N, C-alpha and C positions, 0 to 999 in steps of 0.2 A: 878467587883462589880456591884451590882444592885442598880442603883441610888435611886429608891424609898425606898429601904430597908436599904442598907448598909451605904450610905452616911449620912443618918439621925441619925445614931448611933455614929458618930465620933464627938468628942468635937471640937468646934470652938474657944474655949477660952484658950486652953493649948496645949503644944507640944504632938505629937504622934510619937511613934517609931514603924516602920514597920520592920518585919523580916520574913525570909523564911529559907530554909536549907542552902543555900550558899550566900545569899545576892543579887543575880542577880534579881530575881523577885521583891523583896522588893524595890530595887532601881528604877525599872520602876514604881512601884506603888507610891513611894514617889514623883517622878517627876510629875506624873499625878496629885496627890493630891495637890502638891505645885501650879500647874497651876490653880487649883480651889480655892486657897487661904488658904489651911490648912498649919499649921506649922508641917512638917513631916520630920523625919530623918530616914535613913535606917541603920540598925545595921550592922556594918562592918563585913563581912564574915558570916553573919547570925548565925544560930545555931552552925555552925562549929566553929565560933569565941568564942562562949560561952563554948562549950563542948570539944574542941580539947585536952586540957590537961587531962581531965578526960578520954577521949577515949584512949589516948596514955597510960595512967596509967593502964587502964583495958585491954590492949592488943588488942584493936579493930583496924580495918583497918583505917589508916590515911595516908595522903600524907607525903612523905619524900623527902629528897634532890634529890634522883635519879629520882623521878617523876617530880620534878619542873624543872630539866634540866638547872639550872643556869639562868633561865629567871629573869629579873629584876622585882621587884614589883613596880608598879607605881600607887599611890593612886588617 
């Protein structure tokens, strides 16, 4: 983010939702912005969280149980 340009466009009086494709980058951004005093949340799983069911229905490539390999999900 460019401080002189981008930060001035963010609201300081209401919550902000940051998102990216997987949720990893937006979580870093949310942590950074929280340190600066913004009320920011990162969208869990990013766009994948929003579009997963639609992607599966359309026959697009998605993660399945064989790729997850039984790893526990820890929020």
